[in-house]
Every structure is written in structure tokens, then in C-alpha cells.
C-alpha positions as CSV (number, residue, x, y, z in Angstrom):
1,M,-0.2,-0.1,0.4
2,A,0.9,4.0,-1.1
3,Q,1.9,5.6,2.5
4,T,1.9,9.3,2.5
5,E,3.4,12.0,3.8
6,K,3.1,16.0,4.9
7,V,5.0,18.5,3.0
8,A,6.6,20.5,5.3
9,G,4.2,24.2,5.5
10,S,1.8,23.2,2.7
11,G,-0.5,20.2,4.8
12,K,-0.7,18.4,2.0
13,Q,-1.1,14.7,1.6
14,V,1.7,14.0,-0.8
15,K,1.4,10.1,-2.1
16,Q,4.9,8.3,-1.6
17,P,6.2,5.6,-4.2
18,Q,5.5,1.9,-3.5
19,P,8.7,0.6,-1.7
20,R,9.4,-1.3,-5.1
21,S,9.5,2.0,-6.7
22,V,11.5,3.4,-4.4
23,R,14.1,0.9,-4.9
24,V,13.8,0.8,-8.7
25,V,14.5,4.9,-8.5
26,L,17.7,4.4,-5.9
27,M,18.7,2.2,-8.5
28,A,19.0,4.9,-10.9
29,L,20.1,7.1,-8.6
30,M,22.9,4.9,-7.8
31,I,23.3,4.5,-11.0
32,A,24.3,8.7,-11.9
33,M,26.0,8.7,-9.2
34,L,28.6,6.8,-10.6
35,L,28.6,7.9,-13.9
36,A,29.5,11.6,-12.2
37,M,31.9,9.4,-9.4
38,L,33.8,7.4,-12.0
39,D,34.5,9.9,-14.7
40,N,37.9,11.1,-13.8
41,M,38.9,8.0,-12.2
42,I,38.2,6.6,-15.9
43,V,39.9,9.7,-18.0
44,G,42.8,9.8,-15.7
45,T,43.5,6.4,-16.8
46,A,43.7,7.2,-20.8
47,M,45.3,10.5,-20.2
48,P,48.5,9.1,-21.3
49,T,46.5,7.6,-24.7
50,I,45.0,11.1,-25.4
51,V,47.8,13.1,-25.4
52,G,49.7,11.1,-27.4
53,D,46.9,10.9,-30.0
54,L,45.6,14.7,-29.6
55,G,48.6,15.9,-28.5
56,G,48.8,19.4,-26.5
57,I,50.1,18.1,-23.5
58,E,50.8,21.7,-22.3
59,H,47.1,21.6,-21.9
60,L,46.7,18.5,-19.9
61,S,45.8,19.3,-16.3
62,W,42.5,21.8,-17.6
63,V,41.4,17.8,-19.3
64,V,40.9,17.7,-15.3
65,T,40.5,21.3,-14.1
66,A,37.7,22.3,-16.7
67,Y,35.7,19.4,-15.4
68,T,36.2,20.4,-11.8
69,L,35.5,23.8,-12.5
70,A,32.4,23.2,-14.2
71,T,31.0,21.1,-11.5
72,A,31.7,23.1,-8.7
73,A,30.6,26.1,-10.0
74,S,27.3,24.8,-11.5
75,T,26.5,22.9,-8.7
76,P,25.1,25.0,-5.5
77,I,23.2,26.7,-8.9
78,W,21.6,22.6,-9.6
79,G,20.1,22.7,-6.1
80,K,18.0,25.8,-6.3
81,V,16.7,25.4,-10.0
82,G,15.8,21.4,-8.4
83,D,14.3,23.6,-5.1
84,M,12.2,26.1,-7.4
85,Y,10.8,24.2,-10.4
86,G,10.9,20.7,-9.8
87,R,13.7,18.6,-8.6
88,K,12.7,15.3,-11.6
89,G,13.3,17.9,-14.0
90,A,16.7,19.2,-12.9
91,F,17.9,16.1,-12.3
92,L,16.9,15.1,-16.0
93,T,18.5,17.5,-17.7
94,S,21.5,17.1,-15.6
95,I,22.1,13.9,-17.2
96,V,21.3,14.8,-20.6
97,I,24.1,17.4,-20.4
98,F,26.2,15.3,-18.5
99,L,25.5,12.6,-21.1
100,I,26.3,15.4,-24.9
101,G,29.1,16.3,-22.9
102,S,30.4,12.5,-22.9
103,A,29.1,12.3,-26.4
104,L,31.1,15.3,-27.2
105,S,34.3,14.1,-25.4
106,G,34.8,10.6,-27.3
107,M,34.4,12.6,-30.3
108,A,36.6,15.6,-30.0
109,Q,40.0,16.1,-32.3
110,G,41.7,18.4,-30.2
111,M,42.4,19.1,-26.9
112,T,40.7,22.3,-26.7
113,E,37.6,20.5,-28.1
114,L,37.9,18.2,-25.3
115,I,38.7,20.6,-22.8
116,A,35.6,22.8,-23.2
117,F,33.5,19.6,-23.8
118,R,34.9,18.1,-20.7
119,A,33.4,21.2,-18.9
120,V,29.6,20.4,-20.2
121,Q,30.7,17.0,-19.0
122,G,31.2,19.4,-15.8
123,L,27.6,21.0,-16.0
124,G,26.0,18.0,-16.0
125,A,27.3,16.2,-12.8
126,G,27.2,18.9,-11.1
127,G,23.9,18.2,-11.5
128,L,23.9,14.4,-11.0
129,M,25.4,14.7,-7.0
130,V,23.1,17.2,-5.9
131,G,19.7,15.8,-7.7
132,V,20.8,12.3,-6.1
133,M,21.1,13.9,-2.4
134,A,18.1,15.9,-3.0
135,I,15.9,13.4,-4.4
136,I,16.8,10.9,-1.2
137,G,16.2,13.9,0.6
138,D,12.1,14.0,-0.4
139,L,11.6,10.2,-1.1
140,I,13.1,8.7,2.3
141,P,12.1,10.6,5.8
142,P,15.7,11.2,7.6
143,R,15.8,8.1,9.8
144,E,14.5,5.8,7.3
145,R,17.5,7.4,5.0
146,G,20.2,5.8,7.4
147,K,19.9,2.5,5.9
148,Y,20.7,3.8,2.5
149,Q,24.2,5.0,3.1
150,G,25.9,1.8,2.9
151,M,25.1,2.2,-1.1
152,M,26.3,5.4,-1.4
153,A,29.5,4.4,0.3
154,G,29.7,1.6,-2.0
155,V,29.5,3.6,-5.0
156,M,32.4,5.9,-3.2
157,A,34.2,2.9,-3.5
158,L,33.3,1.0,-6.1
159,A,34.4,4.4,-8.5
160,M,38.2,4.4,-6.7
161,I,38.8,1.0,-6.5
162,G,37.4,-0.1,-10.3
163,G,38.2,3.1,-12.2
164,P,41.6,3.0,-13.3
165,L,41.0,-0.7,-13.7
166,V,38.3,0.1,-16.0
167,G,39.7,2.8,-17.4
168,G,43.0,0.6,-18.8
169,T,40.8,-1.8,-20.0
170,I,38.3,0.6,-21.8
171,T,41.6,1.6,-23.0
172,D,43.7,-0.9,-24.3
173,H,40.7,-3.1,-25.8
174,L,38.6,0.1,-27.3
175,G,40.6,3.1,-27.7
176,W,40.4,5.8,-25.4
177,R,37.7,7.3,-27.0
178,W,34.9,4.5,-25.2
179,T,36.2,6.0,-21.3
180,F,33.4,8.5,-22.2
181,Y,31.4,6.9,-25.2
182,I,30.8,3.8,-21.9
183,N,28.6,6.7,-20.1
184,L,26.1,6.5,-23.0
185,P,24.0,3.4,-22.9
186,I,24.9,3.5,-18.6
187,G,23.2,7.0,-18.3
188,A,20.4,5.4,-20.8
189,V,19.6,3.0,-18.3
190,A,19.5,6.0,-16.1
191,L,17.2,8.0,-18.0
192,I,14.5,6.0,-18.3
193,M,14.0,3.9,-15.0
194,I,14.5,7.7,-13.8
195,T,11.3,9.1,-16.2
196,T,9.3,6.1,-15.8
197,V,9.6,5.3,-12.4
198,L,10.2,8.8,-10.2
199,H,6.6,11.0,-9.4
200,L,7.6,14.0,-7.3
201,P,5.3,16.8,-6.9
202,K,5.5,19.7,-9.3
203,K,6.8,22.4,-8.6
204,R,6.6,26.3,-10.3
205,S,8.1,29.0,-8.2
206,G,6.8,32.5,-9.4
207,G,10.2,33.5,-9.1
208,S,13.0,33.6,-11.2
209,I,16.9,33.1,-10.5
210,D,19.0,35.0,-8.7
211,Y,21.3,35.7,-12.1
212,L,23.7,38.1,-10.1
213,G,24.4,36.1,-7.0
214,A,25.4,33.4,-9.5
215,A,27.2,34.6,-11.4
216,L,29.1,36.2,-8.4
217,L,29.1,33.0,-6.8
218,T,30.5,31.4,-10.1
219,V,33.3,33.5,-10.1
220,G,34.3,33.1,-6.4
221,I,34.3,28.9,-7.1
222,V,36.1,29.5,-10.0
223,S,38.7,31.3,-8.4
224,I,39.2,29.7,-5.1
225,V,39.4,26.1,-7.2
226,L,41.7,27.4,-10.3
227,V,44.5,29.2,-6.9
228,T,44.5,25.5,-5.2
229,T,45.1,23.8,-8.6
230,W,47.7,26.4,-9.8
231,G,49.5,27.5,-6.7
232,G,52.9,26.0,-5.9
233,S,52.9,24.2,-9.3
234,E,51.9,26.6,-12.1
235,Y,52.8,29.7,-10.1
236,A,54.3,30.2,-6.8
237,W,52.2,31.6,-4.1
238,G,53.1,34.4,-4.0
239,S,52.8,35.4,-7.9
240,A,50.7,37.8,-9.0
241,V,48.8,35.7,-10.8
242,I,47.4,34.2,-7.7
243,M,47.5,37.5,-5.8
244,E,45.2,38.3,-8.1
245,L,42.7,34.9,-8.4
246,I,42.5,35.3,-4.3
247,G,41.7,39.2,-4.4
248,L,38.9,38.6,-7.2
249,G,37.3,35.0,-5.2
250,V,37.4,37.1,-2.1
251,A,35.8,40.5,-4.3
252,A,32.6,38.0,-5.8
253,L,32.1,36.1,-2.4
254,V,31.6,39.0,-0.5
255,G,29.2,40.4,-2.8
256,F,27.8,36.9,-3.1
257,V,26.9,37.1,0.3
258,F,25.7,40.7,0.3
259,S,23.6,39.9,-3.0
260,Q,21.1,37.3,-0.7
261,T,20.6,39.7,1.7
262,K,18.6,41.0,-1.4
263,A,17.5,38.5,-3.5
264,A,14.0,37.2,-4.0
265,E,14.8,33.5,-4.4
266,P,18.8,33.6,-3.1
267,I,20.8,30.6,-4.5
268,V,22.1,30.1,-0.8
269,P,19.4,31.2,1.1
270,L,21.1,32.9,4.3
271,H,19.0,31.6,7.1
272,I,19.7,28.2,6.4
273,F,23.5,29.1,8.2
274,R,21.2,30.1,11.2
275,S,20.5,26.6,11.9
276,R,23.4,25.4,14.2
277,N,23.5,21.5,12.9
278,F,23.5,22.6,9.3
279,T,26.3,25.1,9.5
280,L,28.2,22.7,11.5
281,M,27.7,20.0,9.3
282,S,29.5,22.2,6.7
283,V,32.4,22.7,8.5
284,I,32.6,18.7,8.7
285,G,32.1,18.2,5.5
286,F,35.0,20.8,4.2
287,I,37.3,19.0,6.6
288,T,35.9,15.2,5.1
289,G,36.7,16.6,2.1
290,F,40.6,18.0,3.1
291,V,41.6,14.8,4.4
292,M,39.5,12.2,1.7
293,F,40.9,13.4,-1.2
294,G,44.4,14.2,0.7
295,A,44.9,10.4,1.2
296,V,43.4,9.4,-2.1
297,L,46.7,11.1,-3.4
298,F,49.3,10.4,-1.1
299,L,48.6,6.5,0.1
300,P,49.3,5.3,-3.9
301,L,52.1,7.3,-3.8
302,Y,53.7,6.1,-1.0
303,Q,52.7,2.6,-1.0
304,Q,54.3,2.9,-5.0
305,S,57.2,5.1,-4.4
306,V,58.4,3.5,-1.0
307,Q,56.4,0.0,-0.5
308,G,57.1,-0.6,-4.4
309,A,53.3,-1.7,-5.0
310,S,52.4,-1.8,-8.7
311,A,51.2,1.6,-9.5
312,T,48.8,-0.5,-12.8
313,N,46.4,-1.5,-9.5
314,S,46.1,2.1,-8.1
315,G,43.0,1.6,-6.5
316,L,43.7,-1.8,-4.7
317,L,45.8,-0.2,-2.7
318,L,43.4,1.7,-0.9
319,L,41.2,-1.2,0.0
320,P,41.6,-1.2,3.4
321,M,40.8,2.7,4.1
322,L,37.3,2.1,1.4
323,L,36.6,-1.5,3.1
324,S,36.5,0.0,6.3
325,M,34.5,3.5,5.1
326,M,32.1,1.1,3.8
327,V,31.4,-1.6,6.1
328,V,31.0,1.4,9.0
329,S,28.5,3.4,7.4
330,L,26.4,1.0,6.4
331,V,26.7,0.3,10.1
332,A,26.2,3.4,10.9
333,G,23.0,4.2,8.9
334,R,21.6,1.1,10.3
335,V,22.3,2.3,13.8
336,T,20.3,4.9,13.1
337,T,17.6,4.0,12.0
338,N,16.6,1.3,14.2
339,T,17.4,4.1,17.2
340,G,17.3,8.0,15.9
341,R,20.2,8.5,17.6
342,Y,23.5,9.9,15.7
343,K,25.4,12.4,17.8
344,V,27.3,9.9,18.8
345,F,29.0,9.4,15.1
346,P,29.9,12.5,14.2
347,I,32.0,12.6,17.6
348,V,33.2,9.1,17.1
349,G,34.3,9.4,13.5
350,S,36.7,12.8,13.9
351,V,37.9,11.2,16.7
352,L,39.0,7.9,14.3
353,M,40.0,10.2,11.9
354,V,42.1,12.6,14.3
355,G,44.1,8.7,15.4
356,G,44.4,7.5,11.6
357,L,45.8,10.3,10.4
358,F,48.6,10.4,13.0
359,L,48.7,6.7,12.6
360,L,49.7,7.5,8.6
361,A,51.9,10.3,10.1
362,Q,54.0,8.0,12.1
363,M,54.7,5.6,8.2
364,D,58.9,5.3,7.4
365,T,60.5,3.2,5.2
366,G,60.4,0.2,7.6
367,T,56.6,0.5,7.5
368,S,54.7,-3.3,6.5
369,R,52.1,-3.0,3.8
370,F,49.5,-4.5,6.8
371,M,50.4,-1.9,9.1
372,S,49.9,0.7,7.3
373,G,46.8,-1.1,5.8
374,V,46.1,-0.7,9.5
375,Y,46.6,2.4,9.7
376,M,44.3,3.3,6.7
377,A,40.9,0.9,7.8
378,V,41.0,3.2,11.5
379,L,41.1,6.1,9.1
380,G,38.4,4.8,6.4
381,A,36.4,3.9,9.6
382,G,36.1,7.2,10.7
383,M,35.3,8.9,6.9
384,G,32.6,6.0,7.2
385,C,30.9,7.9,10.3
386,L,30.9,11.1,8.8
387,M,30.4,10.4,5.0
388,Q,26.9,10.4,5.4
389,I,25.8,11.6,8.5
390,T,26.9,14.9,7.3
391,M,24.3,15.2,4.7
392,L,21.6,13.6,6.7
393,V,22.0,15.6,10.0
394,A,22.3,19.0,7.4
395,Q,18.4,18.1,5.4
396,N,17.1,17.6,8.9
397,S,18.3,21.0,10.1
398,V,16.5,22.8,6.8
399,E,12.9,22.8,5.8
400,M,11.9,20.6,2.9
401,K,11.4,23.4,0.5
402,D,15.5,24.7,1.0
403,M,16.7,20.6,0.6
404,G,18.0,21.4,-2.8
405,V,20.0,23.9,-1.5
406,A,21.3,22.2,1.5
407,S,22.0,19.5,-0.5
408,S,24.3,21.4,-3.1
409,S,25.6,23.3,0.1
410,T,26.4,20.6,1.8
411,T,28.1,19.2,-1.9
412,L,30.2,21.6,-2.7
413,F,31.9,22.2,0.7
414,R,33.2,19.0,1.0
415,T,34.2,19.9,-2.8
416,L,36.3,22.8,-1.8
417,G,37.3,21.2,1.2
418,S,38.8,18.5,-0.7
419,S,40.4,21.6,-3.5
420,F,42.2,22.6,-0.4
421,G,43.2,19.7,0.8
422,V,44.5,18.6,-2.5
423,A,46.6,21.9,-2.9
424,I,47.8,22.2,0.9
425,M,49.1,18.9,1.7
426,G,50.7,18.4,-2.2
427,A,52.6,22.0,-1.4
428,L,53.9,20.7,2.0
429,F,54.7,17.1,0.4
430,N,56.3,18.9,-2.2
431,N,58.1,21.1,-0.4
432,K,59.5,18.5,2.6
433,V,61.0,16.1,-0.1
434,A,62.2,19.1,-2.6
435,D,64.9,20.0,0.9
436,V,65.0,15.9,1.6
437,M,66.3,14.8,-1.6
438,A,69.0,18.5,-1.7
439,E,69.9,17.5,2.2
440,R,70.4,13.8,1.2
441,A,71.7,13.7,-1.8
442,G,73.1,17.2,-3.2
443,A,72.4,18.9,-6.3
444,L,71.4,14.9,-8.2
445,G,68.5,15.2,-5.5
446,G,67.7,19.1,-6.5
447,K,68.0,17.7,-10.3
448,V,65.5,14.8,-9.8
449,T,63.1,17.1,-7.6
450,E,63.3,20.0,-9.8
451,Q,60.6,19.4,-12.0
452,S,58.2,17.2,-10.2
453,A,58.7,16.0,-6.3
454,Q,56.4,12.6,-7.6
455,L,57.7,10.1,-9.9
456,D,56.5,7.3,-11.0
457,A,58.0,3.3,-11.5
458,A,59.9,3.9,-14.5
459,S,61.4,7.2,-13.6
460,L,61.8,5.8,-9.5
461,A,63.9,2.4,-11.3
462,K,66.1,4.2,-13.2
463,L,68.1,6.6,-9.9
464,P,70.9,5.3,-8.7
465,A,70.7,3.1,-5.6
466,P,71.7,6.4,-3.1
467,V,69.7,8.8,-4.6
468,R,66.5,6.3,-5.0
469,E,67.4,5.5,-1.2
470,A,67.2,9.3,-0.2
471,Y,63.9,9.6,-2.7
472,E,62.2,6.5,-0.9
473,F,63.0,8.6,2.6
474,A,61.8,11.9,1.2
475,V,58.4,10.5,0.0
476,S,57.7,9.0,3.8
477,S,59.1,12.3,5.1
478,G,57.1,13.9,2.8
479,T,54.0,12.2,3.6
480,H,54.7,12.8,7.4
481,V,54.2,16.1,7.5
482,A,50.9,16.0,5.2
483,F,49.3,13.5,7.0
484,L,50.3,15.8,10.8
485,L,48.4,18.5,8.4
486,G,45.5,16.3,8.0
487,S,45.0,15.4,11.6
488,V,45.9,18.7,12.8
489,V,42.8,19.9,10.9
490,A,40.8,17.3,11.3
491,V,40.5,18.7,15.0
492,V,38.5,21.3,14.2
493,A,36.0,18.4,13.2
494,L,35.8,16.9,16.6
495,I,35.0,20.3,18.4
496,A,32.5,21.0,15.6
497,S,31.0,17.6,16.3
498,L,30.6,18.3,20.7
499,F,28.6,20.7,19.4
500,I,26.0,18.9,17.3
501,K,22.6,19.7,19.2
502,E,20.8,15.6,18.5
503,V,17.1,16.8,16.3
504,A,14.8,14.5,16.1
505,L,14.6,13.2,12.4
506,R,11.7,13.7,10.3
507,G,10.1,10.4,10.2
508,A,10.7,8.9,13.8
509,G,7.7,8.8,15.4
510,P,4.7,11.5,16.5
511,A,6.9,14.0,17.6
512,A,8.8,14.3,14.5
513,D,5.9,13.5,12.4
514,Q,4.9,17.7,14.5
515,Q,8.0,18.9,13.5
516,Q,7.9,17.5,9.8
517,A,4.5,19.5,9.4
518,A,6.1,23.0,10.8
519,P,7.3,25.3,8.2
520,S,10.4,25.6,10.3
521,G,10.6,23.4,13.1
522,D,13.9,22.1,12.7
523,V,15.8,25.3,12.3
524,L,13.7,26.6,15.0
525,A,14.7,23.8,17.1
526,E,18.1,24.1,16.6
527,S,19.5,27.6,16.1
528,V,21.4,29.6,17.7
């Protein structure tokens, strides 16, 4: 029998999908989420072949940067569009744009074309991630939502582990263009399933998109991502380009905040930050992104350079962390569903994250793969407690009409955290490696790392034994300072988690039902 549920502030009863229909929709949502997360992993493996075919190696980094920029900049806008004009239409549109970008990228005849088409793909990807989270927020009450956390963590683990393997296989047997074309049949399945099975109340806002706010936010996000991408690599941190980008980004974001106080339909309504829980979850999400993507970058590098692991199956190197994250996320979701309690998970997760990063910072040239795997599992358990709980609590902290902007804002903070994490931890790592190589291997060591502090296995094998040993020590020293910084930053997440107020999850009982029916029950219950 179909379920009914009150829509906040309206008093209307909305017919909910049958449980079987919900499962079909969730399967389609997971497929769409996999598309967005898997893409960069697959394409990264194919990049050497793409450059060999199209040329333009000097623009290589832009193939990834264009996708990242478009995804980050479009994320808040997709969330607002879904809130104003309907979640289903916005989500289907984002899938179509992503598939168009995929098809065009596969047909690219030059590096410039590929970069432009990757930006189109990124625009669609921004809507995929937000759409999945917001639709789940619409379909499933927060308390029941915990059961599906393991699915989302599983998709993330599958993308990270399977991406390089799938990318390498497709490139070797079908050609690099199929790393893009493979999205088309998978995306078509998701489109058909969503179109036929997903039924949500139709919306039509009387207002219009806040174009000024959208433009200012886009400029601000693009500037931040470019600073974190270029700083220390393309340009020195103190260079005029980086300083100008910082100035432009700060000015745009200040202007954006001011514009949101005047806009009739703000892209990011500032009132959602009056909720203490929402603000705290944004902070924790930022730090989780900071830590996770830093770990994903440096752990395979350490295992390949110091422990001699093969780069071919690089995704498998992260298996202890990703499996731990998936299992703990699943358990946390079940416990949240059964008990309605969730505050313990951000606290325990933050403690484990601090501890795991501190343990990883102790790795040296003599650390075994087993011990590094144990350390990774501790970090993974911490992230498993945090990854989906942050979204769950953030969505529970706002009114239903703001579900999209809550989902997009939380996603954006995590994305920005990952950009800062990779940039700052990367700068520390590179500087430490360069210093240690100069100290231990003299002029030859400085020459080895003057182009890049990260050497692939082939380059490493060609080095004289003393220089190779110095490099192994330098990499372990670099990972030490990077993870030590991560553990210090993670303390902020622990402090934030202590101030979370446990508000009843909607759908958890009569009291929660009353909150759900009230226009601003959750927000008022936990306002600062």
C-alpha cells in the first residue's frame, strides 16, 4: 500500500511511491551517482593515450580542471533550480547534459575541444550529485535514510577501486574514446528508469533565478579552485596571478553574500546557516573532503614509491580504507535508522579520523603493508561515520523547500575542502621532498625533483641506488608532514561535532511528524 506524508508548510498529503518503486528509483540514482564519480577515475587512466593521440600535453591538466571547475560552480545552481522548478526535471536535464558532454568528448579532435566538452560534462555532473542527494531527501524520511548510506559509500568505493581498472581495460581494448562513450548506455538506463518510475510533486516557483548571485558565486568558486589548483605548481603562491585570483575570489564571494540578502530567490538562502547543525555539518563536510582526497592522493604514492607496490592496480591500494569506510557507513546507517540517534557518529568519526591520520603520519621506509593497511582502516572507519551522516543531518536541519540548496551547499563545501586539501597537503609534501632530496642527495637530488616531487615507477627504477633510497626517505618524510597537517585540521571537525544538537529525525515518530508539518520546526529547534 502506498504511503502518505505531509509536505512541510503545506498541510497537503503527498502520495509516496510504493517500496518497490523506491528501490528502482534508488538503483537509478546510484547509477547516476556512479557516472559522476567514476568519470574522472576512468579518464585519468586514459590521459597518456589521449595526449599521444591529440597532442597538447601543455594543456593536459585542463582536461581535469575544466571538469572540476564546471562541477563545483554549477552545484549550488542545480540545487536551487531543483527547489524552484522541480527536482525530477532538473535531475533529468543534468543527466542529458552529462551525456551530451560525454558524447562530444569522445568525438573531440583536439585538446582544446576536449577541454571545452569536459566542461559541458562537468556542468551535468554538478546536477547529478546534488540531484541524487536531494531526491533521496524527498523520497525517504531522514530516519529511514540511514539504511541507504552503505549503498552510497559502496558506490564511492566502487568508483575509486574500479575506475583505474576499468579505464585501463577500456583504453587498451576499445580505445580512449570509449572511456567517454561508455557513459551513454549506462546513462540511458538511468534516464529511462527515472523517467518512468520517479514521481514527485510538480513545482513552479513564481520567482526567477538570482542571476547576479549565480554569476558572483561562480566567479568566487572558479577563483578558489584555480588558486588551489595552480598555486605551487603552475604559479608560485606569491605570484601576481595567484594574488589576483585570491583578490577576485574574495571580492566575488563578499559581493555574493551581500547579494543574497537582497535577492527574492537567493541561490543559497543565508537563513539556512542560522541552523547550528547545518553550519557545523558544513564545517565537518569541508574537513572530511580535505582529509579524504589528500589521503587518496598520497597513500598510493607512498605505497608505490616506498613500499614498491604496482601502480597498475592503484585503486586496490586503497582497499583497506574504502572497505572500512563502506562497512562502518552501513552500520552507522542501520543504527541511526533503528535508534534515531546520530550525534555519537560525528564524534566517534572525528576521533577515528584524527587517530588514523596521526598513525599514517608515523609511516616510514620500514612500515609494512599490513601496518599501513591497519592505519588506513582506522581512517576509513572515521570517514565512514562522517561521509553520509553530514548530509543526513544537514538535510534534517532545513525545511523541505530548501532541500536542494542544503544538499548542494553541503556537497560544495566538501568539494572545496578537497581542493584545499590536495593543494595545501600537496604543497607541504612537495617542499619536504625537495628539501630532503637536496639534503641527502645533494645537487643530483635537487635536479631529480626540480620538475616534480612525484616520480613514477619507471623513473624511480632508473635512479642510482643511493638517490633512490634518498627519494624513498623523502617521500615518507613528505607523507609524514602531509598527514600530520591532516590530523591537526581534523581536530576542528572533532570540536565541531561536540556542539551538534541531536534533533529528532523526521519520520522518527509523532513528535518528528509534528516537526515535519511545521514550517520551520527543525530550524527553530536548533538555531544558535
